[in-house]
C-alpha positions as a printed Julia matrix, in Angstrom:
175×3 Matrix{Float64}:
 14.85  -180.25  -34.21
 12.34  -179.43  -31.46
 13.18  -178.18  -27.99
 12.61  -180.57  -25.11
 12.93  -180.25  -21.35
 15.92  -181.7   -19.51
 16.77  -181.78  -15.82
 20.24  -180.64  -14.88
 21.82  -181.48  -11.53
 23.84  -178.68   -9.92
 25.84  -178.2    -6.77
 23.43  -177.26   -3.97
 22.95  -173.51   -3.8
 24.34  -172.91   -7.31
 21.04  -173.03   -9.2
 20.7   -169.28   -9.81
 24.37  -168.97  -10.72
 24.04  -171.84  -13.21
 20.98  -170.24  -14.79
 22.8   -166.93  -15.18
 25.93  -168.59  -16.61
 23.9   -170.6   -19.14
 22.04  -167.48  -20.28
 25.3   -165.54  -20.65
 27.19  -168.35  -22.41
 24.47  -169.02  -24.97
 25.42  -166.94  -28.01
 24.87  -167.34  -31.74
 23.35  -170.61  -32.91
 23.45  -172.08  -29.42
 21.24  -169.26  -28.09
 18.53  -170.23  -30.58
 18.7   -173.86  -29.43
 18.39  -172.92  -25.77
 14.89  -172.14  -24.51
 13.62  -171.38  -21.03
 15.65  -172.13  -17.92
 13.54  -172.67  -14.81
 14.28  -172.96  -11.12
 10.95  -173.95   -9.52
 10.43  -171.97   -6.3
  7.69  -171.18   -3.82
  7.26  -168.36   -1.32
  7.48  -169.45    2.31
  6.59  -167.29    5.32
  9.02  -167.5     8.21
  8.69  -166.0    11.62
 11.9   -164.86   13.25
 12.06  -162.6    16.25
  8.3   -162.11   16.13
  8.4   -160.74   12.58
  7.05  -162.44    9.48
  9.24  -162.49    6.41
  8.62  -164.16    3.09
 11.51  -165.97    1.45
 11.83  -167.81   -1.83
 12.45  -171.53   -1.31
 13.48  -173.92   -4.06
 11.13  -176.82   -4.61
 13.87  -179.04   -6.07
 17.2   -177.9    -4.55
 20.12  -178.86   -6.76
 18.06  -179.12   -9.96
 17.39  -176.79  -12.89
 14.93  -177.4   -15.75
 16.28  -176.45  -19.18
 14.35  -176.36  -22.44
 16.68  -176.96  -25.39
 17.48  -178.8   -28.58
 19.96  -181.44  -27.5
 22.95  -181.63  -29.82
 26.74  -181.49  -29.46
 26.78  -177.69  -29.03
 24.16  -177.51  -26.29
 25.59  -180.61  -24.6
 29.02  -178.95  -24.56
 27.53  -175.71  -23.22
 25.77  -177.46  -20.35
 28.54  -179.86  -19.39
 31.21  -177.14  -19.42
 29.22  -174.68  -17.29
 30.65  -174.35  -13.76
 28.31  -175.56  -11.03
 26.65  -178.26  -13.14
 27.4   -181.83  -12.12
 25.34  -183.79  -14.65
 22.12  -184.31  -16.54
 19.41  -186.39  -14.97
 19.82  -189.76  -16.67
 22.83  -191.59  -18.02
 25.46  -189.97  -20.2
 24.8   -192.53  -22.94
 21.05  -191.82  -22.98
 19.82  -188.43  -21.92
 16.07  -188.59  -21.53
 13.98  -185.45  -21.76
 11.17  -185.12  -19.26
  7.64  -185.08  -20.61
  5.91  -181.79  -21.3
  3.07  -182.74  -18.95
  5.56  -183.12  -16.08
  6.89  -179.62  -16.73
  3.33  -178.26  -16.83
  2.57  -180.03  -13.56
  5.59  -178.38  -11.92
  4.72  -174.98  -13.37
  1.07  -175.18  -12.28
  2.17  -176.24   -8.79
  4.54  -173.26   -8.62
  1.77  -170.89   -9.72
 -0.74  -172.2    -7.17
  1.85  -172.14   -4.38
  2.85  -168.56   -5.23
 -0.79  -167.55   -4.79
 -0.78  -168.82   -1.2
  2.52  -168.53    0.65
  3.07  -171.38    3.07
  4.56  -171.01    6.5
  7.69  -172.7     7.61
  7.02  -173.76   11.16
  9.98  -173.09   13.41
  8.23  -174.39   16.54
  8.25  -177.95   17.83
  5.87  -179.76   20.16
  7.37  -179.75   23.65
  9.39  -176.58   23.02
  9.34  -173.83   25.65
  8.06  -170.48   24.4
  7.42  -167.02   25.78
  4.29  -165.07   24.9
  5.3   -161.68   23.47
  1.95  -160.14   22.5
 -1.63  -160.17   23.74
 -3.24  -160.63   27.15
 -0.76  -163.37   28.16
  2.4   -161.3    27.47
  5.44  -162.52   29.46
  3.83  -165.87   30.29
  5.95  -168.9    29.46
  4.59  -172.22   28.35
  5.16  -175.36   26.36
  3.96  -175.94   22.79
  1.33  -178.67   22.94
  0.03  -178.64   19.37
  0.85  -176.86   16.1
 -1.68  -175.81   13.44
  0.53  -174.75   10.49
 -2.38  -174.19    8.08
 -3.85  -171.6    10.48
 -0.45  -170.37   11.7
 -1.45  -171.01   15.3
 -0.14  -172.93   18.31
 -1.76  -174.43   21.37
  0.48  -173.53   24.28
  0.12  -174.88   27.82
  0.67  -172.04   30.32
  0.29  -172.0    34.09
 -2.36  -169.53   35.23
 -3.21  -169.35   38.96
 -1.38  -172.62   39.58
 -3.26  -174.54   36.88
 -2.0   -175.6    33.47
 -4.28  -174.07   30.85
 -4.22  -174.42   27.06
 -4.3   -171.18   25.07
 -4.3   -170.77   21.31
 -1.89  -168.18   19.94
 -0.67  -166.95   16.56
  2.89  -167.78   15.55
  3.63  -164.05   15.84
  2.56  -163.92   19.5
  5.29  -166.23   20.81
  9.01  -166.73   20.52
 11.18  -169.7    21.49
 13.05  -169.43   24.77
């Protein structure tokens, strides 16, 4: 029997625990029937307190991709693992996902890992304080956000006039 890919639904936040439990529980013949276990993730840059950090974010929270030969043993292993709620599909008919769908997910993960995206924590209309650069200590209001460039247009008052300035995400913090 050939291994196919199945989607398993887990409790939110239990994906890594489920992966570890499945890998540990698979022994003997069942281990040979179980293939790769994937949790698709991407790296996301966040800016908190003026510092950039990169965190791993799950692309499909609550789901794990498992490559396996589906039979009574592997079905029992998966359904008895704590943290797993169900397979994607009906219990009477468990449908594997197509190989091309898995490749699409994997290629997306690889391209996204090459270029970390930023998670924008600013909102249009939000008050911010400039922390770095020539406008340090000025306060203003976010007018526009450019997430692909990691920049903001902030309206600040200079000499009694409202003036737009473009700043990096790292140069401001929410008030």
